[in-house]
LOMI-699569 format. One record per residue (C-alpha): residue number from 1; residue in three letters; x, y, z. Coordinates in pm, whole numbers, plus 50000, padded with zeros to 5 digits. Example, Ala and Ser with C-alpha at 12.3 -4.5 7.8 and 13.67 -1.06 7.14 Angstrom:
<recs>
<rec 1,"ala",<51230,49550,50780>>
<rec 2,"ser",<51367,49894,50714>>
</recs>
This chain:
<recs>
<rec 1,"unk",<50201,51412,51688>>
<rec 2,"unk",<50446,51684,51764>>
<rec 3,"unk",<50795,51537,51794>>
<rec 4,"unk",<50682,51180,51634>>
<rec 5,"unk",<50977,51001,51499>>
<rec 6,"unk",<50880,50708,51295>>
<rec 7,"unk",<51258,50589,51305>>
<rec 8,"unk",<51226,50557,51671>>
<rec 9,"unk",<50923,50330,51660>>
<rec 10,"unk",<50985,50022,51861>>
<rec 11,"unk",<50957,49708,51642>>
<rec 12,"unk",<50946,49484,51949>>
<rec 13,"unk",<50624,49627,52064>>
<rec 14,"unk",<50383,49464,51821>>
<rec 15,"unk",<50334,49118,51938>>
<rec 16,"unk",<50296,49245,52293>>
<rec 17,"unk",<50035,49488,52151>>
<rec 18,"unk",<49828,49191,52026>>
<rec 19,"unk",<49944,49146,51683>>
<rec 20,"unk",<49934,48792,51569>>
<rec 21,"unk",<50193,48746,51296>>
<rec 22,"unk",<50071,48412,51199>>
<rec 23,"unk",<49727,48528,51133>>
<rec 24,"unk",<49739,48909,51087>>
<rec 25,"unk",<49399,49049,51020>>
<rec 26,"unk",<49444,49382,50836>>
<rec 27,"unk",<49093,49476,50850>>
<rec 28,"unk",<49088,49420,51228>>
<rec 29,"unk",<49423,49607,51282>>
<rec 30,"unk",<49250,49908,51113>>
<rec 31,"unk",<48899,49863,51274>>
<rec 32,"unk",<48956,50212,51477>>
<rec 33,"unk",<49032,50374,51157>>
<rec 34,"unk",<49353,50566,51017>>
<rec 35,"unk",<49303,50885,51249>>
<rec 36,"unk",<49650,51000,51238>>
<rec 37,"unk",<49991,50909,51110>>
<rec 38,"unk",<50077,50705,51408>>
<rec 39,"unk",<49807,50452,51333>>
<rec 40,"unk",<49938,50426,50978>>
<rec 41,"unk",<50298,50360,51085>>
<rec 42,"unk",<50153,50104,51349>>
<rec 43,"unk",<49957,49925,51076>>
<rec 44,"unk",<50259,49910,50843>>
<rec 45,"unk",<50473,49756,51117>>
<rec 46,"unk",<50216,49481,51199>>
<rec 47,"unk",<50134,49413,50840>>
<rec 48,"unk",<50487,49384,50767>>
<rec 49,"unk",<50551,49131,51048>>
<rec 50,"unk",<50235,48945,50949>>
<rec 51,"unk",<50273,48922,50579>>
<rec 52,"unk",<50649,48950,50504>>
<rec 53,"unk",<50910,49006,50770>>
<rec 54,"unk",<50928,49243,51071>>
<rec 55,"unk",<51075,49578,51006>>
<rec 56,"unk",<51408,49637,51138>>
<rec 57,"unk",<51698,49869,51160>>
<rec 58,"unk",<51822,49967,50833>>
<rec 59,"unk",<51489,49931,50664>>
<rec 60,"unk",<51454,50302,50632>>
<rec 61,"unk",<51637,50574,50439>>
<rec 62,"unk",<51938,50750,50611>>
<rec 63,"unk",<51871,51083,50759>>
<rec 64,"unk",<52160,51231,50569>>
<rec 65,"unk",<52029,51099,50248>>
<rec 66,"unk",<51701,51261,50326>>
<rec 67,"unk",<51841,51597,50416>>
<rec 68,"unk",<52035,51586,50095>>
<rec 69,"unk",<51731,51523,49897>>
<rec 70,"unk",<51557,51826,50078>>
<rec 71,"unk",<51833,52054,49988>>
<rec 72,"unk",<51823,51935,49631>>
<rec 73,"unk",<51451,52015,49607>>
<rec 74,"unk",<51497,52348,49787>>
<rec 75,"unk",<51228,52286,50046>>
<rec 76,"unk",<51154,52075,50357>>
<rec 77,"unk",<50921,51777,50258>>
<rec 78,"unk",<50621,51665,50448>>
<rec 79,"unk",<50666,51513,50790>>
<rec 80,"unk",<50472,51208,50684>>
<rec 81,"unk",<50672,51129,50369>>
<rec 82,"unk",<50991,51157,50579>>
<rec 83,"unk",<50858,50930,50849>>
<rec 84,"unk",<50772,50674,50586>>
<rec 85,"unk",<51097,50673,50418>>
<rec 86,"unk",<51282,50655,50747>>
<rec 87,"unk",<51059,50356,50870>>
<rec 88,"unk",<51049,50134,50557>>
<rec 89,"unk",<51177,50327,50248>>
<rec 90,"unk",<51430,50058,50177>>
<rec 91,"unk",<51188,49765,50206>>
<rec 92,"unk",<51123,49660,49823>>
<rec 93,"unk",<50868,49409,49943>>
<rec 94,"unk",<50657,49684,50075>>
<rec 95,"unk",<50752,49971,49821>>
<rec 96,"unk",<50867,49819,49510>>
<rec 97,"unk",<50749,49478,49380>>
<rec 98,"unk",<50472,49615,49161>>
<rec 99,"unk",<50517,49984,49126>>
<rec 100,"unk",<50822,50184,49265>>
<rec 101,"unk",<50879,50417,49562>>
<rec 102,"unk",<51133,50665,49427>>
<rec 103,"unk",<51475,50678,49613>>
<rec 104,"unk",<51527,51022,49789>>
<rec 105,"unk",<51830,51080,49556>>
<rec 106,"unk",<51592,51077,49272>>
<rec 107,"unk",<51330,51323,49411>>
<rec 108,"unk",<51243,51577,49152>>
<rec 109,"unk",<50964,51823,49058>>
<rec 110,"unk",<50741,51717,48773>>
<rec 111,"unk",<50763,51889,48448>>
<rec 112,"unk",<50515,52148,48532>>
<rec 113,"unk",<50712,52234,48862>>
<rec 114,"unk",<50389,52182,49056>>
<rec 115,"unk",<50452,51854,49240>>
<rec 116,"unk",<50711,51629,49388>>
<rec 117,"unk",<50699,51278,49251>>
<rec 118,"unk",<50755,50997,49517>>
<rec 119,"unk",<50609,50684,49338>>
<rec 120,"unk",<50583,50567,48973>>
<rec 121,"unk",<50415,50297,48811>>
<rec 122,"unk",<50613,49994,48690>>
<rec 123,"unk",<50593,50116,48321>>
<rec 124,"unk",<50617,50486,48404>>
<rec 125,"unk",<50255,50525,48289>>
<rec 126,"unk",<50163,50694,48611>>
<rec 127,"unk",<50304,50882,48895>>
<rec 128,"unk",<50211,50983,49249>>
<rec 129,"unk",<50291,51295,49413>>
<rec 130,"unk",<50263,51586,49665>>
<rec 131,"unk",<50162,51942,49531>>
<rec 132,"unk",<50443,52180,49580>>
<rec 133,"unk",<50176,52408,49749>>
<rec 134,"unk",<50116,52144,50011>>
<rec 135,"unk",<50484,52082,50123>>
<rec 136,"unk",<50451,52264,50436>>
<rec 137,"unk",<50163,52051,50561>>
<rec 138,"unk",<50267,51753,50783>>
<rec 139,"unk",<50035,51491,50608>>
<rec 140,"unk",<49902,51643,50284>>
<rec 141,"unk",<49694,51488,50005>>
<rec 142,"unk",<49833,51271,49740>>
<rec 143,"unk",<49776,51327,49369>>
<rec 144,"unk",<49813,51080,49075>>
<rec 145,"unk",<49896,51166,48715>>
<rec 146,"unk",<49796,50915,48429>>
<rec 147,"unk",<50071,51011,48163>>
<rec 148,"unk",<49817,50970,47879>>
<rec 149,"unk",<49560,51194,48026>>
<rec 150,"unk",<49795,51445,48190>>
<rec 151,"unk",<49741,51660,48483>>
<rec 152,"unk",<49726,51574,48854>>
<rec 153,"unk",<49424,51421,48990>>
<rec 154,"unk",<49312,51333,49349>>
<rec 155,"unk",<49434,51006,49502>>
<rec 156,"unk",<49397,50982,49878>>
<rec 157,"unk",<49350,51236,50123>>
<rec 158,"unk",<49675,51207,50329>>
<rec 159,"unk",<50048,51075,50252>>
<rec 160,"unk",<50012,50836,50539>>
<rec 161,"unk",<49706,50665,50405>>
<rec 162,"unk",<49857,50641,50066>>
<rec 163,"unk",<50168,50479,50215>>
<rec 164,"unk",<49942,50205,50383>>
<rec 165,"unk",<49777,50151,50047>>
<rec 166,"unk",<50121,50126,49884>>
<rec 167,"unk",<50224,49856,50137>>
<rec 168,"unk",<49897,49659,50074>>
<rec 169,"unk",<49937,49676,49702>>
<rec 170,"unk",<50310,49593,49686>>
<rec 171,"unk",<50260,49290,49906>>
<rec 172,"unk",<49945,49156,49742>>
<rec 173,"unk",<50033,49233,49385>>
<rec 174,"unk",<50397,49165,49383>>
<rec 175,"unk",<50549,49011,49694>>
<rec 176,"unk",<50273,48751,49801>>
<rec 177,"unk",<50385,48399,49713>>
<rec 178,"unk",<50030,48263,49730>>
<rec 179,"unk",<49768,48465,49531>>
<rec 180,"unk",<49514,48429,49266>>
<rec 181,"unk",<49266,48661,49067>>
<rec 182,"unk",<48929,48643,48909>>
<rec 183,"unk",<48662,48852,48720>>
<rec 184,"unk",<48373,48872,48940>>
<rec 185,"unk",<48003,48857,48833>>
<rec 186,"unk",<47770,49060,49027>>
<rec 187,"unk",<47630,48799,49248>>
<rec 188,"unk",<47980,48711,49365>>
<rec 189,"unk",<48065,49070,49456>>
<rec 190,"unk",<47805,49047,49748>>
<rec 191,"unk",<47952,48721,49855>>
<rec 192,"unk",<48309,48893,49918>>
<rec 193,"unk",<48142,49173,50076>>
<rec 194,"unk",<47953,48934,50338>>
<rec 195,"unk",<48232,48692,50398>>
<rec 196,"unk",<48508,48943,50447>>
<rec 197,"unk",<48546,49270,50639>>
<rec 198,"unk",<48624,49583,50440>>
<rec 199,"unk",<48926,49744,50563>>
<rec 200,"unk",<48906,50119,50686>>
<rec 201,"unk",<49116,50234,50375>>
<rec 202,"unk",<48917,50507,50173>>
<rec 203,"unk",<48787,50374,49853>>
<rec 204,"unk",<49014,50530,49580>>
<rec 205,"unk",<49030,50540,49190>>
<rec 206,"unk",<49239,50331,48975>>
<rec 207,"unk",<49495,50556,48813>>
<rec 208,"unk",<49406,50429,48464>>
<rec 209,"unk",<49040,50467,48500>>
<rec 210,"unk",<48899,50703,48755>>
<rec 211,"unk",<48531,50537,48706>>
<rec 212,"unk",<48660,50226,48868>>
<rec 213,"unk",<48742,50226,49256>>
<rec 214,"unk",<48945,49996,49476>>
<rec 215,"unk",<48824,49854,49806>>
<rec 216,"unk",<49028,49622,50034>>
<rec 217,"unk",<48889,49331,50236>>
<rec 218,"unk",<49053,49078,50476>>
<rec 219,"unk",<49031,48811,50732>>
<rec 220,"unk",<49298,48656,50938>>
<rec 221,"unk",<49578,48521,50696>>
<rec 222,"unk",<49370,48645,50407>>
<rec 223,"unk",<49394,48970,50192>>
<rec 224,"unk",<49159,49071,49912>>
<rec 225,"unk",<49144,49377,49683>>
<rec 226,"unk",<48842,49434,49468>>
<rec 227,"unk",<48881,49671,49165>>
<rec 228,"unk",<48525,49803,49057>>
<rec 229,"unk",<48179,49745,49169>>
<rec 230,"unk",<48032,49603,48852>>
<rec 231,"unk",<47985,49551,48553>>
<rec 232,"unk",<48373,49560,48580>>
<rec 233,"unk",<48489,49398,48887>>
<rec 234,"unk",<48827,49203,48947>>
<rec 235,"unk",<48911,49056,49279>>
<rec 236,"unk",<49288,48988,49366>>
<rec 237,"unk",<49333,48753,49659>>
<rec 238,"unk",<49643,48651,49867>>
<rec 239,"unk",<49675,48401,50146>>
<rec 240,"unk",<49947,48356,50420>>
<rec 241,"unk",<49914,47976,50364>>
<rec 242,"unk",<49798,47742,50097>>
<rec 243,"unk",<49499,47681,50308>>
<rec 244,"unk",<49417,48038,50343>>
<rec 245,"unk",<49423,48092,49964>>
<rec 246,"unk",<49223,47776,49919>>
<rec 247,"unk",<48970,47886,50154>>
<rec 248,"unk",<48912,48212,49966>>
<rec 249,"unk",<48871,48031,49622>>
<rec 250,"unk",<48618,47815,49791>>
<rec 251,"unk",<48429,48083,49948>>
<rec 252,"unk",<48428,48289,49628>>
<rec 253,"unk",<48354,48010,49353>>
<rec 254,"unk",<48446,48249,49066>>
<rec 255,"unk",<48652,48194,48743>>
<rec 256,"unk",<48979,48203,48903>>
<rec 257,"unk",<49282,48267,48676>>
<rec 258,"unk",<49463,47966,48790>>
<rec 259,"unk",<49228,47663,48695>>
<rec 260,"unk",<49390,47495,49006>>
<rec 261,"unk",<49264,47769,49214>>
<rec 262,"unk",<49634,47871,49311>>
<rec 263,"unk",<49909,48089,49167>>
<rec 264,"unk",<50226,48025,49351>>
<rec 265,"unk",<50462,48310,49307>>
<rec 266,"unk",<50834,48213,49347>>
<rec 267,"unk",<51020,48415,49624>>
<rec 268,"unk",<51244,48688,49475>>
<rec 269,"unk",<51563,48830,49598>>
<rec 270,"unk",<51589,49182,49739>>
<rec 271,"unk",<51642,49472,49503>>
</recs>
């Protein structure tokens, strides 16, 4: 990874590398795992092309803005965080439809001075950050803080993995135009586990309740997030096409939020 520069990543290389934008399979793209930062950024590129629009020049933060942020913090920030911001830090469909990636000009230490906050929940009920003690590490762990509980708690083991989770969440929960949700009874949890491939994103806790963990599943053109393993369990589903989402709702015959089986989310403008 020495010398790796996400801003120089070639957007045109993904279709040639086997990515099918019309039926991108998130689990398939991660079948070899998230072994390093390169795989994370490769996935984000393919996922953006398949589920929203391909990444392009200008989608990342400027280097001068980044350097100014580091000067204000008084320290060089982790390489993985820099690479993510330079690659897609200005793409709200991947960073700011549900929760918000903090712009570099707003970087600050938390009130305890022990973490740099880079993402905040949409009502400021939680924040994600990197420990100041880890700033010298290239791809350090990410911690989350529930404002009610206080204190920083483990979230995911690497910044790059947390950025993959962010892109998935922002697209499914905020930018997807065809989506639905349902509370899953126990017998339907196994239906999802059998019908869809679990993605190689480590299981992680909900910020608001650490006893509930999140898993991701997919198939070509289909994206599913399962919160909990029972008795509490909610499934959030998105489809690239109406047929994709109808297929999920038929495969998992649960009490979907939309009685018609479809929630159509109107397209929103860029922030």
